[in-house]
C-alpha positions in Angstrom: 0.0 0.0 0.0 1.5 3.3 -1.0 0.7 6.6 0.6 -1.4 6.3 3.7 -4.3 4.5 5.2 -7.2 6.8 6.2 -9.7 5.6 8.8 -12.7 7.7 9.4 -14.1 7.7 13.0 -17.7 9.0 13.4 -19.7 9.4 16.6 -23.0 7.5 16.6 -25.1 9.6 19.0 -27.9 7.0 19.2 -25.6 4.0 20.0 -23.1 6.2 22.0 -20.1 4.7 20.2 -17.4 5.7 17.8 -17.6 3.8 14.4 -14.5 3.3 12.2 -14.6 2.7 8.5 -12.2 3.2 5.6 -12.5 3.6 1.9 -8.9 2.4 1.7 -9.5 -0.9 3.4 -12.7 -2.7 2.4 -14.4 -4.5 5.3 -13.2 -2.2 8.1 -16.1 -1.6 10.4 -15.6 -1.6 14.1 -16.9 0.4 17.1 -15.9 1.4 20.6 -16.8 3.7 23.4 -13.7 6.0 23.0 -11.5 7.0 20.1 -8.5 5.4 21.8 -10.4 2.1 22.1 -11.5 2.4 18.5 -7.9 2.8 17.3 -6.8 -0.3 19.2 -9.6 -2.3 17.8 -8.9 -1.1 14.3 -5.2 -1.9 14.6 -6.1 -5.4 15.7 -8.1 -6.2 12.6 -6.1 -4.2 10.0 -3.6 -7.0 9.3 -6.3 -9.6 8.6 -8.2 -7.2 6.4 -5.1 -6.2 4.4 -4.4 -9.9 3.8 -8.0 -10.6 2.9 -8.0 -7.8 0.4 -4.6 -8.7 -1.1 -3.1 -5.3 -0.1 0.6 -5.2 0.4 1.6 -3.3 3.5 4.7 -1.4 4.4 5.0 -0.9 8.1 6.2 2.7 7.5 2.9 3.6 5.9 1.1 6.0 8.2 -2.4 5.4 9.4 -4.5 8.6 9.7 -7.5 8.5 12.0 -10.0 11.3 11.2 -12.5 11.7 14.0 -15.7 13.6 13.6 -18.3 14.4 16.2 -21.0 17.1 16.1 -22.5 18.5 19.2 -25.5 20.8 19.8 -25.9 23.2 22.6 -28.6 25.7 23.6 -27.8 29.3 24.1 -28.3 30.5 27.7 -29.1 34.2 27.0 
């Protein structure tokens, strides 16, 4: 794999978990209560998914985790 691996982490407000997916790595879908836990879970399944997808991996290839969470608040004035 050349370049980088991008993992998108999105907050699911209803389920109260972070969900990771990646357009660069088909089949990557995992969830966890925190971003840190999500990263560990993703790192645990990445090698298997790389092999299953026939993707060559260079250990120097960076993994970018892009987290996105939207919050609402009410003005107090």
